[in-house]
KERODO-33552 format. One record per residue (C-alpha): x negated, y, z negated. Coordinates in steps of 0.05 Angstrom, whole numbers, plus 5000, padded with zeros to 4 digits. Each point is the difference from the previous one (the first is absolute). Example, Ala and Ser with C-alpha at 12.3 -4.5 7.8 and 13.67 -1.06 7.14 Angstrom:
2
475449104844/497350695013/
This chain:
271
977674302259/494950445029/495249765053/493549854965/495950235062/503750655000/499250114925/492549865006/499650545056/503550514954/495349834942/494050065047/502550705024/500850254928/493149754983/497050325059/503650654980/497749964928/492849845021/499650565050/503150514950/495449754947/494050115044/502150725012/500850094926/493549704985/496550455052/503350604972/497949794929/493149895027/499450665033/502750344939/494749614956/494150215046/502350715000/500450024925/493349704997/496850515042/503350534957/497849674938/492649955023/500150735023/503250204935/494749644958/494550325045/503250684990/500249914925/492749794999/498250605039/503750484955/496549674938/493450055035/499349234998/496449975066/498149264999/507249794989/502750485054/494849715048/502249314987/507550155008/498950405064/495649435029/505749504987/504950505031/495950085063/499049245008/507049784990/503750595036/494950295052/505650285042/504950204943/502150674984/495150064944/494149795043/497450695021/500650314931/496849414968/494250065045/499250744985/500749884926/494649465004/495050505026/501350464942/499749444950/493449745028/497250694997/501950124928/497449294980/493150225031/500849525061/498050545049/498749515058/506749684993/503450664993/496950255066/501949365034/507250054977/500450735021/496949845067/505149435010/505650454983/497950535052/499149475052/506949684989/503650654988/496750545039/506350455001/502349864928/501650644959/494949784946/494249885049/496750624972/500249704930/496649375027/494250445026/499650374935/499349344963/494749765048/496250664991/500149934924/498049265004/494650145052/495950394951/502649894930/496550424948/498849354961/495149815058/494750484983/501650685029/497150364942/493349645007/500450175075/501050744989/494750074947/495049585035/498749584939/501649325034/494949615039/500750175073/501049275016/505949964957/504050585034/505249895053/501250625043/504449615044/505450004945/499950745004/500650005075/506349534994/503150404947/499250645040/503149675062/506249804961/500750684968/498850355066/505449585033/505150234951/498050765009/499949925076/506149535015/504550174941/499450734984/506649984965/498049434954/500150134924/492949694999/496950545045/497950484945/496549474957/496949685063/496950705017/497150034931/497349305005/497050175068/496350594972/497649604942/497849445041/496350445051/496350314947/498349324971/497449815066/495850645004/497349854931/498349315023/495750285055/496750444951/498249404957/496849665058/495950615019/497650064928/498649245001/495250135060/496950614972/498649644931/496349465040/495750475043/504149875065/500550745013/501749955075/506149544982/502050484944/500050585050/503749635053/505449834949/500550724976/500850235070/505649515009/503550284938/499150695027/503449815064/505549574975/501850324932/498550735010/506150224959/497949604941/496150234939/494849455014/497150455055/496050324946/496849324980/498549865073/496550645009/496149904938/497949325017/497650265068/496250564964/496549534953/498749465054/496750505047/495950254945/497649304980/498249905073/496350695002/504350255059/499950694973/504150375055/505649514996/500050004925/500750745004/505949955049/503849574950/498250464942/502650615037/506649645013/500549834927/498650714977/505150265051/505649524981/498249774927/495850564969/500749704930/498449285020/495749594954/495949775059/497250715005/497349994927/494349565017/494050315037/498449345030/502949305005/496649664944/500749264999/505949784957/502850694995/505549905050/502049374964/501250364935/503850525035/504049525039/502249624938/501250574954/
């Protein structure tokens, strides 16, 4: 007959072995389950992105980032979040996600894309770029800082990542935004002129001549200076502005009027 104490010891060892082995199996199963869950969430997010269901994509990516912030999908999830927010019209959240990606992954191969998304979101066309260019929005409603932020992002791509596939489009957008900024300054100069603030209009026109000498808005700046000096009855300076107009823009509409009649500049500007 076996010793009961010895038998109990053997049983205990067996239980310990089974328990420890079971823990290893359970942990392995748990890791596999977590990995599968991360893959599943990312798969759902990717499917939503491809189908342009931005809201569902954002929710899946948020869950993925919250549950697996250090997993192998975390970086891509953050980058995809920036894109999804931008496409969903959440420009502020898109910029924040892009900034966070750059901050956490400054040497990542896709950091140029993060800057690109930030540039797009900084001045989304939905936010009133057309009104800014045409000058038909109220001055108080415009946000020139958004243009500055977008230009900074696009210029970063051009200067730091010259081999990026986003360089060509960034250059096009830079030119477009610089022209928009020049037109914004013209709108302000016209705003001052229309209210009889001729000195302010002239100063704004001079600023345009100094900062945007390669843009077509130079013609408008010279025209505003010409008309403003006429309204102020400063004949010699008005003639100086006119001579420059004749030299550079001989067919300018600003030269068609013999004098700066009140309201005429406004009809020209809005035509």
